[in-house]
N, C-alpha and C positions, 0 to 999 in steps of 0.2 A: 535491551530494551523490554518493559513488560508488555505482552501481549494482550493486556487487558486496555491498554490504550487504544480509544477509537481509531480506526482508520477507515472507515466508510468511504469518505469523499476525498478524493487527494488530486487538488486542482494544479495543472500547469498554470504559471504566471510567466509571462515574458520578462527578464531581468531589465530588459532596456527600457521598459515602458513604466515610468512613473506614477502614471494614473491608475494602470492597472495595478500596481504594487500597493497604492494606497487602497483602492477599491478591496483588494484582497483582505484588509484588515476589517471590514465588516462582513464578510460572506461566512455562513454558517458551515464552512467546511472543516474536517477534521485534521487535514494537512496539506500543506503548499509545497509543490515543487517550483523552486524558483529557478526557472531554466534559462542558463547561458550557452545551450546548445541549440536544438532546431528551431526555436522561437525566436531567435536573434539573429539578423544578418551578419555577414562577414564582415561589413563597415562598421558595426555597432559592437562588435563583439568586446573590444577593449574598453570602451567608454561603459559599457553594461556593468562590468565588475563594480566600478565606482557607483553607479547608480543603485546595484543592488547593496554595497556596503552602507551605502547612506541610508536607504531604507530599513536594513535591517538593525543599525544603530538607533535609529528613530525608535523602532520597537512598535507595539500597538497590535502584534499578531495573538497575544493572548496564550491559550493554551493549544493552539494549532501547532502541530509538529512542522518544523522548519527544515527543508531539505533542499540543498542545492545541486542543480544537475549541471556539471562541468562539460566541457568538450572533451573529446577523447585525447588521450595523452599522445595519439600518433598525429594529432593536428598541431596547428601553428599555436594554438591557444590553450591547449589542454595543460600543460604544467604551470604556466601563470593563472590559470582559473584554480588549479587546486591549491597553489599557493596562497592566493586571496580568499579562496572559501574557507581554508583552516582557520583565517584569523576574524571570521565574520560572525563568530558564535551561534552557527546553525545547529541542528539537532544530528544532522547527518550530511554526507556529500554523497552523491549519486553518480556513478561511471558509467558512461552508455556502453553498449555493444561489450559486455564482458563476456569473453569466450572461454576464458581459463583462470585458475586462482592467480596466476603469473599476472594477469592484468592488475589485480587488486593488490598484490605485493608492490607493483610500481606505484600505484597510487599511494599506500600506506607509506612507501619510503618518503614521499613528499609531504603528507598530512599529519604524520606521527600518529598520536592515539584518537584520532576523530574517528567516530563511527562512519562506517560505510554501508551503502545501499548499491545493489547492482542491477544495471538494465539487462533483462534477459530478453534477446532479440534476435540471436544469430543461431544456426544449426548447430554450430559448434558449442555455443552457451546450453543449449538444450541437453545434448549428449554429457557435457562435463557440469550438470547442474548440482550433482552430489558432491563433486570436489569444491566447486565454487561456494556452495553453501556452507561448508566445513570450514572457511576462513576464519580467523579467528577476530579480525576487525569487523567482519559484516555482519549487519543486524536486520537486513531485509532485501526482498527481491521485487522488482517492478516489471512487469510483463510488458514488452514492446512488441504488441501483437502487428502493427503494421509494418515494421520493418521485418519481423519475422514471416509474415505472409509473404512480401515481395521476396525474400530469400527463397522460400520455398516453392515460388512462383505458383501460389494456391489460387482458386476461385472464391470470392467472397461468398460466404452462406450464412444464413441466420443462425444455423446451429454449430457455427464454427467447427464443423467435423474436421477439416484438415489441420486446425490447431491443437487439435485435442492431445495428441501425443505430448508435444511440447510443454502445453499447460499441464498436463499430468506429471511430467518429469519434474517439473519446477514447484509443483505443489508437493510431491513427496519429498523432495530435498528440503524444502523450507520447514515442513512439519517435521522430518527427521532430526533437523537443527535448531527447533526452537525460532525461527525467523518469522518476521512478518512478509507477507507476499501479498501483493495488489493486483489485481486484474489489468489488461489493457484498456485502451480508450475506445469509445465508441463514436465514431466519426460524424454520424448523421445527429447533430446536436440539435435540431428541432423535432426529431422523432422519439417522443417519449415514451411510446409503447414498444418500439424496438429497444431503447434503452433500458426499460423496465426489465424486458425478457432477458437481455443479456446479463443484466445485473442478478436477476433470480438464477441464472445458470450458473454466474460464478460465486455466487453465496452458497448455493448447493453442492457445490465442487469443494468448497472450503477455503475460498479466497476471504482475506480480511476485509476488502474493499476494493473500490475501482478507482482506477485515474481517469481524470476528467479534462476536457478541451475548452469548456464552456460554463459560465457560472449558471446558465439555463439548465444545466444537469445536476445540480448539486441535490434538490428536492426529492427529486425520483430516485437518487441512488442512496442518499440517507435513509430513506424510508425501506428500500428493499434490504438494506443491510443493518437496519435495527430490528431487535427481537419486537414480535407483536405482543399485544396484551395477551392474547390467547396463549401464545409461547410463554410468557411469563408466568401467568397464572398455572399452567401446567407444570413448569418447572418447579414451583413453590409447592404445589401439591404432591410432586414426587418427593420432593425433599422431607416433608412432614409425614407423609406415608412411612418413607423409607426409616426414618428417626424413630416413629413410634414403634415399628416393628423391631428395631434395633434394642430399644428400651424394655420392651416387653421380653424378647428373647424368645418369641413365638410367631409362626405364620410366615408368611411371604408378603411383601409390599405389592399392591396392584393398584394402579390408577388409570382410569377410563378403559378397564378391561384388560390393561397390560401388566405384566410382571415388571418391576421396577428393581433393578439389581445395581451395584456399586458404579458402573460406569455409567448408567443414566443420570445416578444423583450428582457424578463429577461434572458431566454435560450441563446438567441443569444449573449446577452452582457457577459454572464458567458464563452461563447465559445472563444469569442474574447480574454476575458482576459487570459482564459488558453493560447491560441496561443501567445499572448505577453509574459507571462511567461515563457513558454519553449524556446523562443527567446531570452528572456533575460538570462537565465541560459545557452544557448548556447555560449553567447557572454561572459558570466563570466568564 
């Protein structure tokens, strides 16, 4: 997949709730995870597949990326979820609790050429992140920070210090293999200030966006993960200054008292491409 595709806001939607599935069609999110796992009770697991298939067949989700999170293949529902998801025309199938490439091999044996995403939420997954990210069918990683915190027996901290090792390993793995990677959820969905701070941390670390549990979190997240007007202006001036020096063959490009080199121009072009992709999605 192209990493220029916006993934700022990735909202979990219960696959068993027709009203939520319908409402999602009008939300300004970049991607939707249609959840057959945690958000669906055991009694609703099987009927949720049909509810989701009907919603996706009806369409109306526009340019939003459509990801289906199935139950684990070690559950009573996982294999049937995988078979059903492969026929629903989604953009990717998301497997929970991926701990090794073998987990993805088992899913790919059912789903064939369908693009896969992996939930990274176990200590083993953190230690095997590089091998998981190298899987040929894998296109994205999703941090499952709640489950990871539980497995690590950490205490909640605003700076997420106990999770930094795992977050960093998964970021390195994703970037090394050209994958998308989105941050975990922020549980206090009425705390906009706390959400903004965690979005800022994730954005500065290098995440492409954040998973969300409530529509009320969308605007804060989209703002945090969108290039600001000041950043876009700086990027354009860096490109112009560098191109002018290249054309003249003399001097060194300088913008705002800082030297501009090839790597800065590459970053600037990516930022502008991201801004253009976001604008195009909003128009679509």
